C-alpha positions in Angstrom: -11.4 172.3 177.7 -13.9 170.4 179.7 -13.1 172.3 182.9 -11.4 175.6 183.7 -10.3 175.8 187.3 -9.8 179.4 188.4 -7.1 179.4 191.2 -4.0 177.3 191.7 -4.0 176.8 195.5 -4.6 173.6 197.3 -8.3 173.6 196.5 -7.9 174.4 192.8 -5.1 171.8 192.3 -6.9 169.1 194.2 -10.1 169.7 192.1 -8.0 169.6 188.9 -6.4 166.4 189.9 -9.7 164.7 190.7 -11.4 166.0 187.6 -8.5 164.7 185.4 -8.8 161.3 187.1 -12.3 161.2 185.8 -11.2 161.7 182.2 -11.9 165.4 181.9 -9.5 167.8 180.1 -8.5 170.5 182.7 -6.8 173.9 182.6 -5.8 175.7 185.9 -5.6 179.5 185.6 -3.5 181.0 188.4 -3.2 184.8 188.9 0.5 184.5 190.1 2.5 181.3 190.7 0.8 178.0 191.4 0.7 177.2 195.1 2.3 180.5 196.2 -0.7 182.2 197.7 -3.0 181.5 200.7 -2.2 177.8 200.8 1.5 178.2 201.0 1.2 180.5 204.1 -1.2 178.1 205.9 0.0 176.1 209.0 -1.6 172.8 207.8 -3.6 171.8 210.9 -6.2 169.1 210.3 -8.1 170.0 213.5 -11.9 169.7 213.3 -12.1 168.8 217.0 -9.9 171.6 218.2 -11.8 174.1 216.1 -15.3 173.0 216.9 -17.7 175.9 217.4 -20.9 176.3 219.3 -24.2 176.7 217.5 -26.0 174.8 214.7 -23.8 176.2 212.0 -20.7 175.2 213.9 -21.9 171.6 214.2 -22.5 171.4 210.5 -19.0 172.6 209.9 -17.7 170.1 212.4 -19.3 167.3 210.5 -17.7 168.5 207.3 -14.3 168.8 209.0 -14.6 165.3 210.5 -15.4 163.8 207.2 -12.6 165.4 205.4 -10.1 164.6 208.2 -11.0 160.9 207.8 -10.2 161.3 204.1 -6.8 162.8 204.6 -4.7 159.6 205.3 -5.9 157.9 202.1 -5.6 161.2 200.2 -2.0 161.7 201.4 -1.1 158.1 200.6 -2.5 158.3 197.1 -0.8 161.7 196.4 2.5 160.5 197.7 2.3 157.4 195.5 1.3 159.4 192.4 3.9 162.1 192.9 6.8 160.2 194.5 7.0 162.9 197.1 6.1 163.1 200.8 3.5 165.5 202.1 4.5 165.7 205.8 1.4 164.1 207.4 2.0 163.8 211.2 -0.6 161.8 213.1 0.5 162.9 216.6 -2.6 164.7 217.9 -3.2 168.1 219.4 -3.0 169.5 222.9 -5.0 172.6 223.9 -3.6 174.4 226.9 -4.7 177.2 229.3 -2.2 179.5 230.9 -4.3 181.1 233.7 -7.5 180.7 235.6 -9.6 182.6 233.0 -8.2 180.5 230.2 -8.8 177.3 232.2 -12.5 178.1 232.8 -13.0 178.7 229.1 -11.0 175.6 228.2 -13.1 173.5 230.6 -16.3 174.8 228.9 -14.8 173.9 225.5 -13.9 170.4 226.8 -17.4 169.8 228.1 -18.9 171.0 224.8 -16.8 168.5 222.8 -17.6 165.7 225.2 -21.3 166.4 224.8 -20.9 165.9 221.0 -19.2 162.5 221.6 -15.8 163.7 220.3 -12.7 161.9 221.3 -11.0 164.2 223.8 -9.2 163.7 227.1 -8.8 166.1 230.0 -5.3 166.5 231.2 -3.9 167.8 234.5 -0.9 170.1 234.0 1.5 167.3 235.0 -0.1 165.0 232.5 0.2 167.6 229.7 3.9 168.0 230.6 4.4 164.3 230.5 3.2 164.3 226.9 5.0 167.5 226.0 7.9 168.2 228.4 8.7 171.5 226.8 5.5 173.0 228.2 6.0 175.6 230.9 4.9 175.0 234.6 2.4 177.9 234.2 -0.1 175.6 232.3 -3.3 175.4 234.4 -5.3 172.9 232.4 -5.1 171.0 229.1 -7.0 168.6 227.0 -5.9 166.4 224.1 -7.6 165.8 220.8 -5.7 162.7 219.6 -7.3 162.6 216.2 -6.4 166.2 215.2 -3.3 166.0 213.1 -1.3 168.2 210.7 0.3 168.2 207.2 2.8 170.4 205.5 0.9 172.5 202.9 4.0 173.4 201.0 4.8 169.7 200.4 1.2 169.0 199.5 1.2 171.8 197.0 4.4 170.6 195.4 3.1 167.1 195.1 -0.2 168.3 193.7 1.5 170.4 191.1 3.7 167.5 190.1 0.9 165.1 189.8 -1.3 167.5 187.9 1.5 168.2 185.4 2.2 164.5 184.9 -1.4 163.6 184.3 -2.1 166.2 181.7 -3.6 169.1 183.6 -2.6 172.3 181.9 -1.2 174.7 184.5 -1.1 178.4 183.4 0.6 180.8 185.8 0.5 184.6 185.7 -2.9 184.3 184.0 -5.3 186.3 186.2 -9.0 185.9 185.3 -10.9 189.1 184.8 -14.4 187.8 184.1 -16.5 184.7 183.6 -18.2 184.7 180.2 -21.9 183.8 180.0 -24.0 183.0 176.9 -26.9 181.0 175.6 -30.4 180.7 177.1 -30.7 180.2 179.9 -27.4 181.8 180.7 -24.6 179.4 181.2 -20.8 179.5 181.4 -19.0 179.6 178.1 -15.5 180.3 179.4 -13.4 183.1 180.9 -11.5 186.2 179.8 -8.1 186.9 181.3 -6.9 190.4 182.3 -4.7 190.3 179.1 -7.9 190.1 177.0 -7.4 186.4 176.0 -10.5 184.3 175.9 -10.3 180.8 177.2 -13.3 178.6 176.3 -14.6 175.8 178.5 -17.7 173.8 179.1 -17.5 174.3 182.9 -15.7 176.6 185.3 -14.7 175.7 188.9 -14.2 178.9 190.8 -11.4 178.3 193.4 -10.0 181.8 193.6 -10.0 182.0 197.4 -9.9 185.6 198.8 -9.7 187.0 195.2 -13.1 185.5 194.3 -14.8 188.9 194.4 -12.3 190.3 191.8 -13.6 187.9 189.1 -16.4 189.8 187.3 -19.1 188.7 184.9 -21.7 187.2 187.2 -25.1 188.7 187.9 -25.2 190.2 191.4 -27.7 187.6 192.6 -25.5 184.8 191.4 -22.4 185.8 193.3 -20.9 184.5 196.6 -19.5 187.2 198.8 -16.0 186.4 199.9 -13.7 188.7 201.8 -10.0 188.5 202.7 -9.1 187.9 206.3 -5.4 188.5 207.1 -3.3 186.2 209.1 0.3 186.8 210.2 2.4 183.7 210.8 6.0 182.8 211.7 8.2 179.9 210.6 10.8 178.9 213.0 13.7 176.4 213.0 15.4 174.5 215.8 19.2 174.3 215.1 19.3 171.1 217.2 16.7 169.4 215.0 13.3 167.9 215.8 12.2 167.2 219.4 11.0 170.3 221.1 7.3 169.3 220.5 5.7 166.2 219.0 2.1 167.4 219.0 0.4 170.6 217.8 0.0 172.9 220.8 -2.9 175.3 220.7 -3.5 178.2 223.1 -5.7 181.3 223.4 -4.7 183.4 220.4 -2.3 181.0 218.7 -0.8 177.7 218.0 2.6 175.9 217.4 2.7 173.3 214.7 5.8 171.0 214.6 7.3 169.6 211.4 9.2 166.3 211.3 12.5 168.1 210.4 12.7 170.5 213.4 10.7 173.4 211.9 7.8 175.0 213.6 4.9 177.2 212.5 3.7 179.8 214.9 0.5 181.6 214.2 -1.7 183.3 213.6 -3.5 186.6 213.8 -7.1 187.1 212.5 -7.4 190.6 211.0 -10.2 192.2 209.0 -7.9 194.6 207.1 -8.4 194.0 203.4 -5.7 192.9 201.0 -2.7 194.5 202.8 0.2 192.1 203.2 2.6 194.2 205.3 3.4 192.5 208.7 3.3 194.4 211.9 5.7 194.5 214.9 2.9 194.3 217.4 1.4 191.1 215.9 4.9 189.4 215.8 5.6 190.5 219.4 2.3 189.1 220.7 2.7 185.7 219.0 6.2 185.2 220.2 5.4 186.4 223.8 2.5 184.0 224.1 4.4 181.1 222.7 7.4 181.6 224.8 5.3 181.8 228.0 3.9 178.4 227.3 6.8 176.8 225.5 10.0 178.5 226.8 12.2 176.7 224.3 10.6 178.7 221.5 13.0 181.6 222.5 15.9 179.5 221.3 14.4 178.9 217.8 15.6 180.8 214.7 13.2 182.9 212.8 13.2 181.8 209.1 10.2 183.5 207.7 7.4 186.0 208.5 4.4 185.7 206.2 1.0 187.3 205.9 -1.7 185.3 204.3 -5.3 186.0 203.2 -8.0 183.6 204.2 -11.2 183.6 202.1 -14.1 184.2 204.4 -17.9 184.2 203.6 -20.4 186.1 205.7 -20.9 182.9 207.9 -17.3 181.7 207.5 -18.5 178.4 205.9 -17.3 177.4 202.4 -19.3 177.7 199.2 -19.0 174.3 197.5 -21.2 173.1 194.7 -23.2 174.4 191.7 -24.6 177.9 191.9 -27.3 179.9 190.0 -25.5 179.9 186.7 -25.2 176.7 184.7 -21.8 175.3 184.3 -20.3 177.2 187.2 -19.2 175.3 190.3 -18.1 177.1 193.5 -15.1 175.9 195.6 -14.2 178.9 197.7 -14.7 180.6 201.1 -12.9 177.9 203.2 -11.7 180.6 205.7 -9.4 178.8 208.2 -10.1 175.3 206.9 -8.9 175.2 203.3 -6.1 172.6 204.0 -8.5 170.4 206.1 -11.3 170.5 203.6 -9.3 170.0 200.4 -9.9 166.2 199.9 -13.7 166.6 200.6 -14.0 169.7 198.3 -12.1 168.0 195.5 -14.3 164.9 195.6 -17.4 167.0 195.8 -16.6 169.3 193.0 -15.3 166.6 190.7 -18.5 164.7 191.3 -20.5 167.8 190.3 -18.4 168.3 187.2 -18.8 164.7 186.2 -22.6 164.9 186.3 -23.5 164.8 190.0 -24.4 162.2 192.6 -27.2 161.8 195.1 -27.8 164.9 197.3 -26.2 164.8 200.8 -28.0 166.8 203.5 -24.8 167.1 205.5 -23.3 169.4 202.9 -26.2 171.9 202.8 -24.1 174.2 205.0 -21.9 174.7 201.9 -24.7 175.4 199.4 -23.8 178.6 197.5 -27.5 179.4 197.1 -27.6 180.4 200.8 -26.2 183.8 199.6 -28.8 184.3 196.8 -31.3 187.0 197.8 -34.8 185.9 198.2 -37.1 187.0 195.3 -39.4 190.0 196.0 -43.0 189.2 197.0 -45.0 188.4 193.9 -41.9 188.2 191.8 -40.6 185.3 189.8 -38.0 183.3 191.6 -34.7 183.1 189.9 -32.9 179.9 189.1 -32.3 178.1 192.3 -28.9 176.6 193.0 -28.7 172.9 192.5 -28.5 170.7 195.5 -25.1 170.2 196.9 -23.8 166.8 196.0 -22.4 164.3 198.5 -19.2 162.3 198.7 -18.3 159.0 200.2 -17.3 159.0 203.8 
C-alpha cells in the first residue's frame, strides 16, 4: 500500500478518501467497526465562532476552524454527490443564551471578544431571541447569534464516507487494531504496522488518525510521540414524536447545547470529564444535562430519550490538533482534534493528503497544529534530533 490510515473515524475516512482521489492505494485499519467510535457519538456542530477562546492559541485555533467551516458546504456537496446519500448539513446558525445575571455578564464579555475579532455576531434581547426560537423559556436574560455556525449529522457523514471509500477502492479493514508502527532503514522511517494479531501490513506511509487511542499504538521513539489523552463526554439523543419544529438553530448555554436535526431528533450534550477510557454513563451527568436544557427549552421535557452515549475526545496538552509530518519519515499525524474533529475534518483531510502526495508550500496559519511542538528540546550541547517538517497549507 502507498498509505496505511490507522483509524476509521471521520478523520481517518476523510483522509483516505482524499488520498485515494490523488491516486494512492489506501488501507484503513480500524480497531473495531468503521465509524462507530468517537465520531459517531459527536453532536456535529460546525461552530468556530461559538467556541472561540481567549489567548493567542485560541485565536490560531479559531482561524483553523473558520477555514474548515468555509470548506464544509463544498465538502458536503461533493460527498453527497459521490455517495448518493445526504449528510444532514443544516445552515441555520447558532444562538448562545444566558439564563441568569451571572451568565449574562459572561455572555456579554464573550460577545465583546468576538466583536473585537471582527466575527459576525449579533446581540439579541430576550424577546428577539424568543422571536427566533419561540421554544426558549422567558428566563433567558441575554443572547447572541452566530449566523455562520452550523451543524451536520456525523452519523450520516460517516455512512457516506464509508460508502465512497469502498466504491473508490479504499480497503477498509475492521477489527484490525494496530499494536505498533514499524520502523526501519537509515535514517529511521516507517515501513508499515503490526496488528495486535501479529500480522504485518507494509506501507510506504502511515497516517495516524487513531484519536483517543493514539497513545496505545507503540513503536515510536519517546521524542517522536504526540501525547493524546481521552476526554469523556456524555451525550443524549432525543426524539420529538410530533416531528421537527421545536428548534431550528443550535442553542448553546453554559454547560451544554441542543442540536436539532431535520427529522425531529435532537442531540443534548455534553459533559467534559478527565476520567480515562471508562464508558459507563452516570445518573448525575444525565440529570444535569436534562435539568439545564429543560430550564431553557421547556419543550425538551416532552421529548423521548432514544440513546445515551459516552464518547472519548482526543485531547493534546494544549487541546489543539496534531496535523502534519512528525519526526519520523513517512509518518503523518492526524489526531488530537479534541472537541473539533467534525469541524476540522475537511481541512485535516486536505492537509494530510497534500503531505502524503509530496507536500505544498508551508502555511504559517497551521503552525498551531505542528506535531513538533511536543518534541522535547535537545539538551544543551547535544545534537538536535530530526525536526518535524513544516506543516503544509491548504487552499482557503
